[in-house]
C-alpha positions, 0 to 999 in steps of 0.5 A: 503751774508755778506753785513750787520753788521761790514763793515770791517769784512763783506768786508773781509768775502766777499773778501774771498768768491770771492777769493774762488770761483775764486780758484775753478772755475778758471775764472768768471765775476763780474756778475757771481760772483754776481749771485753765491754769492748773493752780489749786483753788486755794492758790487762785483765791489767794492771788485774786485777793492780792490783785483785788487789794492792789486794785487790778481786779474787780468782782462782777456779778455772780454767774449761773450755777451748775450746782453749789455756790454761784461763781463770781466773775472777775475782770481786770480794772483797766481804769486802775492805772494810767500810761502815757504813749509818745511818738517822737517825730522830727518836728513834733511829739504826739502823746496820749494818756491811756488806761491799761487797755490803751483806751485813749483818755486825753491826747496832746502834741508838742512842737519841737525845733529839732529832735535833740535829746535834751529838747525831747526830754523837756517836751516829755516832761511837759507832756507828763505835767499836762496829761497828769497834772495831779501829783497824787495821780502821777505817783499812785496811778501813772505807771510810766511812759512809752517812747516809740521812735524810728531806728534800731532800738535796744528795748531792754537797755533803753538805748537807741543804737542808731536812728538815721532820721534823728542822727542818734547813735548809742543814745540812752534815751530812756534814762535821759527822759526818765530823769527829766520826766520822773516816770519809768520809761520804756522804748522800742522801735515805733513799728514794733510798738504799733504791732504790740498794741495790735497784739494786745488790744487790736486786730491781733488780739486773738492771733499768736502770729502776725506781720505788720507793714507800715507805709509812712514816712519810711517803710517798716515792718514788725513780726510777732511769732508765738506771741513774741515780737521778733527784734532780731540779733542786732535789733534790725528785724523789720527794717525793710526800707533798706531792702533792694530788689535782687537785680538792682545795685546799691546805686538804685533806690531802696524800698523806702526810697520807692514806696514810702509816702514821701517817695510816692508823692515825689514820684507822682510829681515827676510822672504825674500832672503836678496835682496833689496825689491824695486829692487826685486819687479822691477825684479818681484822676485816671493818671493817679489811679494808674500810678497808685494801682501799679505801685500798690501791686508791687508793694503787695507782692513784696509784702506777700513774699516777706510774710511768707517767711513766717506764714503768719495768721494775720497781716496788717498794713498801715501808715500814712500812705493808706490815706490814698485810699482804695486805688492803693489799698485794693491794688496792694490786696491784689498783689498780695493775694496773687502771690498765694496760690494755695492758702494765704493769711488774712490781710487787714488795712488799718486806718487808725492813726492813734495806734502809734501813740497807743502802741507806745503806751502798750510798751508800758502796759506790757512791761507793767504786766510782766513785772506784776 
């Protein structure tokens, strides 16, 4: 595919192509890689030799032969490199050490007094030292740290353009953390990071398009079309928490103020019996059940209407509010499905909380593979 032109850039592009195929397929032989890419057998052999030397690919057992020499299976050595994923919150920072498949190895968290940049940077350095204490591993295997945070994020420049939750504006947080922690740093909106993890190694691995909706501290979404995350012209794609229904004025609560987890708890405290909402739902409290079912149907309808714009193969709903269980999630599904009279995308409720930090680690993995 890229055998002509500048040899260095062509080799890198072809190396990325082989790695991406192996990531998606699991194992392939040199012959199968050549057939899938259109590269010559000699080019594939040379590239594979380089990737094996770098420790990124390993050879497995010989496959069955259809005549001639039995082909040898190849696979990515996901344990060859390490990545750290960080989720920054107002009072704490959660982190995970992963391999190249974002499989968790160790996790930790650091309490912070406030999300002030210098405090965040110092905490990130502490995390690096704790998760990878060996200096040789830090220099030889640790490929970087990914930061997932709320707000409008210019991921290419490493700048937080605006985070209402943290009070940040035009902050070059990637370079600040990189200087303190002495590792390469990638950043993105936390919902985008979560979606990238789903795309690389989660429910979206076999899909080219999906929409992710998160009902947590805020309300957010991420869109992937043709395998690419959609960030928008001003990096504001997916900021659905600021949306309002057409018939409501600016003095009315926006979607985040109505449907986020804190909003659901606050509303239940006003209209319910004063009990804990999660406990009431678990105990099948009739009032809590009715409340969550009503809210869930509304949420499902809005999620369906937004998803319809890109017609994704898959829709994932996640976030802290999922803990309210079936009364909410079943109602979301009902509201979602009744908006699609003909065909509808697959809808998955994801309960895995560690995808947030793993998503941040995936930013590093994605960046690493794009540069390999």
